[in-house]
N, C-alpha and C positions, 0 to 999 in steps of 0.2 A: 433579702436575697440569700440564697444558700449557694456557695461556690466552694467545692472542695471541703465541705463540712464547716466552713466559716460563715457566720451570720454577721453581716455588716450592713447598716443602713446607708451610711455616707463614707465614701473614701475621699481623701484629700490628695490631690496631685499638684505638685509645684514643679514647673519646668523652669530651668535656669541655665545660664551660661556666663561664666566669668563675672559674677556679681555677688561674691561670697558675703561681704558686709551687709548687703541688702537682703540676701537670702536669710541670714541670721535674724534680721528684724522681722521678716515675714513669718518665720516659724515661731518666734517668740510671741508675736501678736496673735497668731493662730491659736496657740496654746491658751492664751488669755480669753479670746473671744469664743472659741468653740468648746473649750473644756473637754468633757467626756463625750460630746456629741459626735465627734469624728471617730469612726471605727478603725481607721488606719491612715498613716501618712506615707506617701510615696513621693520621692524627689527624683525627677529625671534630669540628670546633669548632661547637657548636650555639648560635650567636648570642652569643659572648663579646664583651664591651665593655671588656676589661681589657688589651688589647694582645697577646692570644694569637696572632692572625693575623699580626701584624707580627713577632713573635718567631720563629714557626715558618717564616716566609718565608725566613729566613736559614739554615735547616738543610736542606741538600741531601738528606740521607738520609731525610727524612720527606715523605710525600705528604700534602697538606693538602686537606681539604674544609671550606670555611668557609660557614656559614649567616649571613646578615645578620640574621635573626630566628630566634627559638627555634622548632624544629619538634618536639622531643621525642626522648627517648632511643631509642625503638623505630624511629623514622624514621632517626635518625642511624646506628644500628647497621646497618639494612638498606642504607643508602647506602654505608657503608664496606665491607660484605661484597660488595656488588654489583660494586665495582671491584677487589676483592682477587684475587690470582692463586693464592693458596695452597689446597691441598686441605684443610688444617687452618687454623682461625681461632682465634687467641688474642685474647680481648676483655678489656679492663680499663677501669675508670673512672679519670679523672684523679684523682690523689691516692691511688691504690692501689699499694702496694709489695709486689712479689712476690719472695721469695727463690728461689735456684736450686733448692733441694730441692723446692719446691712445683711448679716447672716440670717437674722430672723425674717427680714423682708424678702430675701431671695427664696427662703423656704416657703413662705406664704404664697409668693407669686407662682412658684412651680406647682404647688399643691392645690391652687385655686381651681374650683370647678368652672370650666369654661362653658359659657352659653352663647358667646358671641363669635366663636370661631374655633380654630383647631386647638387641641390641648397643647400646652407648652411642653416642648421637648428640651429647650434650653432657655434659661433666664439669665440676665447679666446686669451688672451694676454700671453706673457711669463713673468716670474718673477724670483726672486732669490730663489724660492722654488718650481719651476715647476717640474712636474712629467712626465717622459716618460719611461716606462718599469722599474720603480724603480730607475731611475737615475735623478740627478739634471741637469737642463739645463745650467744655467750660473749665475754667481754672478753679480748683478746690485747694485753697492754701491752708494746709494743716501740717504742722511739724511734729505733733505729738498725738498719741492714740486718743487721749482724753479730748483734745480739741477736735479731732476727726469725729469722735462719737457725738460731740455737741453739734458739729456741723450737720451730720447725718440726721440727728434727732430734730433739728430745726428746719429741715427741708419742708417746703409746702406740700400739702397732701396732693398726690397725683397718682393716677392709676398707671399700671405698666402698659407699654405700647408695643404693638406689633412692628417688627422691622426685619430687614434682611441684613442690616449692618451689624452683625454679631461682633462683639469685641472680646478678645481673649484674655484681658487682664484679670478678670474675676467673673466666672460664670458657673452656674449650677445646672447640671443636666441629668436627665434620666439615662442610665446606662442603656436601657432598651432603645432609646432614640438614636444613640450612637450606633448601636448594632443594626438598627433598621436601615440605615443608609450606608453601612459598610465603613464607618469611620470617616476621618478627614482624608482628603487627597494629599498624599505626601509630596506630589510634584510641586506643590506651592512652596515648599521649603519654609522660610521665615515669613513669607508674604502674608499680610493680614487679609488679603483677598481670599486666602484659603478658608477663612472663617465665613466669608460671604458665600462662597461656593457650598460650604457645609450647610449654611442656613437655607439656601435655595433648595438643596436636596431634601432637607427636613420638611420644608413647606410642601414640596411635591409629594411627600409621603404622608401628608396630613398632620404634621407636627409643626408647631409654631416656635419661632425665636422671639423673645420679648425683652425689651429694655425696661429696667425698673428705675424711674427717675428719683425715687425716694431712697434707693440703695446706692451708697457712694463708697469708693475706695480711693486711697492715695497711692500713686506710683512715685517712688523716690526717683528724683530727676536723673541720677546717674544711670539707673536702670533704663530709662527712656533713651538716653544717649547710647547706651550699649546696643539697644535694639536697632536704632537708626544706623549704626555703623556696621551692623551685620548684613552685609550686602548679599543678595542672592543672584543667581546667574541670569534669571529672566524677570522681566517686569511683571508684577502681579496683575496689573490691569490687562496686559496683553494675554496672560494665561487665562484670566477669567473670560475675556472676549473670545478666545479660541475655544474654551470649554463649552461655552453656552451660545456662541455665535451672536453676540449682542455687543452694543457699545455701552460698557458699564457706567461711564461718566454721564451718559445721557439717559439710558434706558432704566436705570435703577434709582432715579431721583423722584422725590415726592414734592408736589407743588402745594405746600401748606399755605402759601400766600394766596393762591387761587381758591383753594378749598374753603378758606375762611369767608368767602363771599356768600355762602349759601345758608339758608335757614333749615336746619336739620330737625326743628321741632315739629314740622309737618308730619303727622302720622302716616301719610301716604308719600313721603319723600322718595323720589327716584332720581337717579343721576346717570347721565350718559357721558362717559369720558372718551372723547374722540382723539385718537392717536395716543392710546393708553400705555404704549411701550410695554414694560414688564409688569404693569399693573400696580405700582406702588400707591397711587391715589385710590384705586379700588380696594387695595388691602386696608388702607386707613379707614375708609368709609365702612367697609364690611366689619372691621374690628370695633369701631367706635359706635356705629349705629346699625346693629345687626338686622333691624327690620327694614332697612332701606332697600329699595329695588336698585340693582346695579346692572349696568351694561357697558361694555367696552367695545371699541373699534380699533384695530391695529393692523397695519399693512404687513409688517415683518412677521413671518410665521414663527420664528424662534421666540421673539418677544411675546407674541400672542399666546404661545403655548405656556409660557411662565405666567402670564396674566390670567389665564384661564384657571389657575389655581385658586384665584380669589373671587371670580365672577364670570358670568357668561361673556364671551368675547367673540366678536365677528372678525375673522381674519380676511379683510377685504380692503380694497382701495376706497377710501371715503368719497372720492369723487365719482365713483360709480354706484354708491349706495342708494338704494331705493326701497324703503320700507314703509309702505302705506299703513301698516299696523302700528307704527311708531308716531302717528299723527297726534300731536298735543299730549304725548305720553309722559314726558320728563319734566320734573320741576327744576332740574339743574342740568346744565350742559357745561362741560369743562373742556377747553382747548388750549393746552399749554404748548406754545412754540410749534404749532402745526401748520397754521395757515400760510406762512411764508414758504412752505414746501410745495404748495399746490399750484396747479396750472390755472385754476379758476377759483380762488378763495371766496369771491363774491357769491358765486352760485352755491358753494358749499355752506356759506353762512345763511343763505336764504333757506336751504334745506334744514339746517339746524333750527331755524325759527319755526318751521313747520312742526318739528318734533317737540318744541317747547310748549308746555301747557300755559294757558293764560295766567299771568302773574309769576311765571317761572323766570329764572335768571340764566344768563350765560356769562361765563368768566373766561377771558382769553388773555394770552400774552403774546406780544410781537416784538421782535428786535427793532431798534430805532435807527434808521439809516442816517439821521442827523446828529448822531452821537459825535462828540468832539474827536474821537479817535478816527472816525471815518473822514471827517473834514481834514484832519491832519494828514491823512494818507493822500487825499485828493490834492492838497496843496503841494505834495511831492510827486504828483502825477502818477499815483498808484491806486489801483483797485484790485487788490490781491485776494483771491479766494483762499480760504483756510479749511482745515479739517473740522473746525468748530468755531463758534462765536458769531459775531455780527455778519461776517461774510463767509459763513459756512458754505462750502461748495455745493451743497444740496438745496440752497435757497433759490427759489425761482422768482419770488416777489419781494419787494422792498417797500417799507412804509415809514413815513414820518408821522408826527402826532395827528395832524388833520386827516390824513388818509387812513390812519388806523381807526380813528373815530368814525369816519364815513363808512368803513367796512362793516361796522356794527349797525349803524343807523340805516344803511341802505337795505339791510335784511329785514328791517321792521322793528328792531329793538329800540327802546328808549335808554339813553345813557344814564346810569346811576352813579358811576364814579370812574374817573380816569386818574391813575396814579402811575408811578414809575419806580424802577429799581436802578440803583446806582452801583458802580464798581469803582475801585480805586483807579486813579489815573496818574501818569508820570508827571514829573516836574515840568517837562517840556510841554505836555498837553495842558497843564495848568496855566502856563504862560500864554499858550495859544488861545485858550478859552478867554482869558482876560482881554486879550487883544481883539477878539471877535465880538465881544459883548456890545460895543457901540455900533456894530454893523447890523445887528438884528433888525428885521423889518416885518411889516404886515402881521403884527400880533405874535411874532415869535418871542419866546421867553427864555431867560437863562437856563431854565430846566430842560429846554429842548436840546441843549448841548450836553446836559448831565445824564439824561435818561438813557440807560443801556437797553432796557426793555420797557414797553408800555404794558400796563396791566389795566384792562378795561372790563367793567361790569355793566351788562345791559339787562333790561327787564322787558318782558313781553306784555 
């Protein structure tokens, strides 16, 4: 790229705040792992009071942007990219250590010719503090660069993955992708949901964000603590919900547990995702199996608009759906936490059976009304509806194991597997469970108290 007469392929931007010892480590490691491949180094110091500005002033090779007061990571990143000359931008947080093999893998992922979906606009590594739907990915215990390099080199071979949960610790992007969406929204401040918003806007503009499981970095623990203590004025989940008119904790989840039930080797594989929300399951299938036929159904128009980025989506109430042209069309039907919201889930299941081709499968999940937490509440004379969970206030129907199985079989499917998902329970609930076990009757099993969700696979 040519900007002001300067030719630079890759600009490195490090954003930092009050983490000088860890910033030093990051810059030292970058010099070792990148060598001459970085055309320029830019550090955006977002209001540090620990001498960061004075220390960096003595390093000629680093361009410094110093904020006298905190402005937030999204603003800092925009400012750094805005003055960068590179057509590619490598972004790290202070305290992030990147081995050379991670740099090589990120470059390969960004430059790969995509045939199964959108061209990558941003690729990013995994780390010991990575974010996906509010959950950590995995611990990567490495105290030295050599050990981290060995850890990265020993990673099992895995292709990069499409995701909207972009993580900002270490990412490589095309400057043109950042420009295409107008940068990051600075209203998110420090909130990591700002990266999710950025990812969603990239996808809407035909550019992908991709996680590289073979590329790892280590975030020094003190830097993690510093981020967690940097409170912002508004909750990131609320901001994301307001911006996109969705429920992020629900609408942006991928059901890998249900997706694993299907046989994707069929050259004519086709899948109907009923209640597809923002289309994360459709994104996965489209990305992993590009020849698959995809179809989504979603009631909420805002979620449906996002899902339509990845596949055809019908914005319709599934209980009024009537598509004769879908008769025996799909080899897979997925219904994750949908049926409990319907007035007549039995009728809807029979309709799904009509749309399933012979030999095809359906995979559903349902909350379990006999979970120990529900019984504990009943023993206290409570049936309290919640914003989410087993007693979500939008649930119209409730199922125990036998009724959940009957829901599938009455539609015509044969049961292939019944399994369940557990969640941690309190010490009080553990004691209650132990007391109730001797009282189980009529074929009830201990796992009927443990199951938070029933996962049922049926076959036509």
